[in-house]
Every structure is written in structure tokens, then in C-alpha cells.
N, C-alpha and C positions, 0 to 999 in steps of 0.2 A: 619480407618483400612488400613493396608498396603497390596497392591495387586501386585503380580508379573505378568507382561505381557511379555511373550517370543515372539520374533518377533514383538515387539511393535512399530517399526518404519516402518513396512510393511503397505500395503494398508488397510486391515481390522484392524490390530493391532493399527495403529495410530488413526483411527477414534474411536476405543473402548477406548483408553487412554483418548481422549477428553471427552467422555461420562462419564467415571469413575471419572475423575477429577471434572467434572461439578456436580457430585453427592457427592463430598466431600471425595472421596477415595484418599489415598496417593499411588502413583504409582511408581513402580520400573520397568524399561524396560531392558530386555536383548535382544540384537540383534547383529549379527555378520557382518551386513552391506553387506552381499553377494548379497542381492537382494533389497537393500533399501539405503537410503541416510541419512547422519547425519543431513542434512538440515531440515529433517522432524521434528526433535526435536525443531527447531526454530518455525516451523509452529504450533505445538501443544502449545508451550509457548505463541505465539501471540494470539491464539484463547482463551485459558483458563486463561492466566495471571499467570500460574504456570509452572515452568520448572520441569518435572519429573526427578527423579534420573535415570541415564543411565549408564549401564555397557556394553562395547563391549566384547562379550564372544561367543565363538564357543561351543555350547552345545554338540557337538560330543566329546569334551575333558572332560572326566569324572572327572578328578582332578579339573578342573575349576568349574564345576557344584557343586561339593562338597564344595569347598572353598566359593562359592557364598552363598549357603544355610547356611553354618556355620556363615557367616557374617550377614545374614538376616533371622534369626530364628524366627522373630516375624511376618512373613508373614501370613496373614489370608486366602489368596486364590491365586490360580494360574490360569491364562487364557493362554492356550498354543496354540499359533499360529505358532511358528517357524517350518517351513517345506518348502520343495520345492513343487510347486503346479501346474505345467503345464502338462496336459495329454500327448501332443505330445512329449515333452522333456523326459518324463518318459519312453515312449515306446523306445526311442533311447538310453537312459542311465539309465536302471533299477537299477543297483547297486548303483549309486549315490543316487537314491530316497530311496532305502531300508536303506542305511547307514544313510542318513540325517533324514528321517522321523521316523524311528523305534528306532535307538540308542538314539536319543535325548529325545524321549518320555520316554524310560526306565530309563535313567539317572535322569530325572526330577522327575519321580514317586518314584524312590529309595530314593532320598533326601527328597521329600515331606513327605514320610512315617515316617520320624523321627521327624516331627514337631507336635506341639500341635494342630494347626488348619490345616486340610487336605481337603480343598475344591478345586476342580479341574474342570475347564471348558475346554473341548476339542474341538478344531476346526476340525470338521469332514466335510463330504461332501455327497451330494446326489449321488455321483458316487458309493457309497456302494450298491446302489440298482441295478446297471447295467441297462439293458433295462427292466424296470418293465412291468409286464403283465397287470397291471391296472393303469389307470390315472384318477384323480390325485393320487400321491403316498402317502400312509399313513406310519406312523412309523412301522406298522405291516407288511408291504410288505417284502417278503423274500429278504435277502441279497444274491445276486447271484454272481457267479464267476465274478471277476472284469474284466472290459474291458481294463484296463491299469494298469501298475505298480503303478502309483499314486493312483488310486482307491483302489488297493490292500493294499497300506500302510495305508489307512484310515480304511479299514476293519480290518486289523491286529491291528491297533492302538486301535480300539474299543474293540477288543477281549482282548488285554493286560489289558486295564482298567477294563473290566468286571471281568477278572480272578483275578486281584489284589484286587478289591472290595470284592470278595467272601471270601478272607482270611484276609482282613483288614477292620474291622467294622468302624474304625475312618475315613477312606477315603470315601468322598462323591463326586460323579462325575456327570456331565451332558455333554453328547456329543451333540453338535449342528450341525445338518446336513444341511449345506448351499446348496442353489441352485446356482444361478449365480449372485454374487455381482458385481455391477457396480456403477458408479457415483463418486461424490466428495463432500467434505464438502462445504456448501453454501458460506462459507467465502473465498473460493478458496485458503486457506492457506495450505491445504493438499489434496491429491488425489492419484490416481493410477499412479505409477512412474516406469514403467517397464525399466529394464536395457537391452539395446540391442533391438533386434527385439521383439515386443510384442507377447506373446503366447495367449493372450485373445482377444476377438472380439472388445470390445469397444475402448481400446487404439489404436488398429489398425485402427478402423474407424476414430478416431480423428486425428491420425497421417497422414492418407491418406488425410483427408479433409484439413489439414494445409499445405500439400505438402511435408511432410517428407518421406512418402511412395508413390510410383507411383500408386499402385493399390491394392485394397483389394480383396483377394481371398476368395470366399464363398465356403466352402468345401462341395460339394455334392448338386445337384439340383434334385435328383431323389429319395429322401426319400418318404415314404408313409405319407406325410403331405399335407395340402391344397395347399401349394405353392412349395413343393418339397424340402424345406430346413429344417434343424433341428429346433426343437422347444425346448426352454428353459424357465425357470422361472427366469426372471431378477429382482433382488431385490436391492433396493438402499442401499448403504453401511452404511448410517447413520441409517436407520431402523435396519439393521443387527447389528450394533454396540450397539444400545440400548438394543437389546435382550440379549447380553452378560452380561450387568449390571443387568438386571432383573433375569437372570439365576443364577448369582453369589449371588445376594441378597436372592434368594430362598434357596440356600444352607446355607448361613449365618444365615438365620431365621429358619433353620431346618424344612422347609416346604416340602422338598422332600419326595416322597412316598417310594422310595428305594434308596440305596446308589449308584445306577447306572441307570441314566435316559437318555432318548434320545428324542430330539425334532427336527422336520423339521423346517427350516427357509426359507420361500419363500413368494411369493405374492398370490399363489394359481392360478395364471393365466399364461398360456403358450403363448409365443410370438416366432415367427419364426425369423430366421436370417434376412430375408427380411423385417419383421415387425420392427426389431431393426434399420435397415438401413433407412426405411421410417420415423421412429420416429426422428432419428438424422437429416435427411434432412429437416423435418418440423420445428424443433426447432432452427436449425442453419441457415436455408436458403441457405445451400450449397448442390450442387449436388455431389454425391459421385461416384468416379470412381471405380467400382467393376466388378468382373468377376466370374461366376460360374465355378468351377474347380472340379476335382475328389474328392471323399470322403477322409477323413483323418482317419488313423488308431486310434482306441480307442474311436471314437465318437459313440454315440447312437442316435436313431431317435428322441425321445422326452422324456422330463422329466419336470414335474411341480408338485408342492407340494400340498398335502392336509394339510392345516394349522390349522385345527380345534383344535388339541391338544395344539399347541403353543398359539392359541387365548384363549382357555378356561382354560387351566391348568397354563400356564405361565402368562396369562393376557397381552399378547403382540400381536400387529398386525401392519402390515405395514401402513404407512401413505403417502408415496411418490410414484409417478408413474414412468413408463418407460420414459415418456417425461421429468419429473423432473430430472431423472438420466442422460439422454442424454444431457440436457441443462447444468447441472453442470459439466459433463465431458468435454463438449466443452469449457466452460469458463475456466476450469482448464488447458486444453491443450493450449489455447491461452495465458494464464498467463505464463506457464513455457517456452513456445517458445519465448515470449517477453523478458523474463529474459535472 
């Protein structure tokens, strides 16, 4: 079966392509390379022995999206990653986020709606919950006003999908709400490859450790948590990638209970920023230069998943630990700097 992966050369997308190909799927990747590298294609090929079909395409160009789907009308499913994804950047540049994250989703859904097979996996986020009243966060937790434009684009994206599913019985969708993906493939052939200054914690940790950054800023030390720093649910990207394949197979096998489903993807365990730093220091043997600074706009105090639904309904659970993720991230950082 042929599967389209948008943003398939990005961090989570590339790991998902590897898992799809290892399960026998034929993969077509769309990526505009705005936040990724064409070299990732080589990494995927080295891991799997298969070079996926790749098209460089800006999904904001409606005509290009239409032409692509006309050429690939035999697609059995779409996994939609293509989006801008940094909370802080979205606060500073909201219009870019609304254009990139909303328009591209609409154009892909419009074209998918004309195909025989309309199976759609949406890359969503735990940011849709905002600061949840209860922890761990279940899928039934209220979706609160977003703390950032990025979070809002994920809320709006889910609404667009739900509304489309209401009027299109052929469209089947699963929104996967990730918590905090980190780590790299154990082969060190692919991993997180931020362009410019990293917006996420772990690449900043590894770049600081290797000497590329002078100091890591820990945003906020006065939150109401045991050590004063924010708490997140850090999930290994390989575990996360495998969940996408399982979710897609659920739709292909018609096992979905409705044509619009939602699942949390996390470990079920909250770790503070200082916990993450400690884990890195232990697995790497490196002392990290960090400083606690003021809070960052858009950040919430704590978020970690209730994973019962994903465990029991999807039949998926995480296998890798925070230490595993930190170790693979460090090996990946060393490899790309040595290159």
C-alpha cells in the first residue's frame, strides 16, 4: 500500500517513514525542506535499504498539491506532519504559523476527499489541552484556550478534521496528540536536525554539551513543581513513530470506532527540565553549563499523558526510557558534528 507522509524528512516524519517501510508500506514523501535536509533521505535509505519516493513541494501552493494528488491517486493513506512547530517562534510570528499549519491541512484534505481511500493521520499535540486541571491528561480533558498560536493551530486543525468527517463518511481520521518527542534512531542515521538555534530542549542540551552553544537557558525556576522547573512527558521518537504505523493500520483494517478518533501519545510519566538535564549528564558523562532564567511566553507548568486509551485501544505502549532517548540524542549530536 502506498502512503503519503507530508513533512517526511522532518524529525518525527523521517522516523515514521523508517517504521512504515520496515512494515512493507510504499512511502511517498512531500517536504519543502524549510526545516529539514535532503540528506535525511540518504539516512532513511541506509536504515531500510529502500529509497522512498520524494517530491519537494510547498503545500501552501494549492496548485502543486492538486497536481501531486492527480499523479498519486492510488494513495491508501496520508500521515500529515508538515507544519511549523515551535511554541516560542509562533508567539513571535503568529501569521506564519496560521498560514503554514492551517492552509496546508485544508489543501491536503480537499485533495484527499477525491480519492478512493481516505485514511488520514494528523500530527497533533498535547498543547491542545493548555494547562490541564488534572494530571495525567486523558483524551477527555477539556481543550482550553491555547497558550500559543502553535497550540491554537493544532486545536483548529482538529476542528477542521472533525467538521470534514461529519460531512464525509469516507474520510477516516486519527489525531495523535504527542507529548514531547526526543531522541534519535539507534542507528544514528537520522535524528533531530534543527536549522539555526534550536527551539526544543534536547537539541539545545546536546549542542551546549558539544560546545556549539555557550549555555543552556532553563526558562523558569519558580513553577509550582518539585524543583521549580516545567514538567513534560518526554517520549522517544522511535516509540512515537511506531504508533503512527499502528494508527494507520487501524484505519486500513476498519477497526476505528468512529471516523474521527483521538489518542494521547506519551509515556505517562512527567519529568522536569532539571530531570532531563540530570539524565543527559548521567548517560553522557558531561557536565552541562545551564542557567535558570525567566519564564518563556506560552509555556505551561506541567503536562504528562494518561496513556490508557492508546495502550488498550491502539495496542501500543512505549518501550524506551528518558535515558535511552538522551543517550541516542547525544550519539546523534556527536555524529553530525564529526561530519
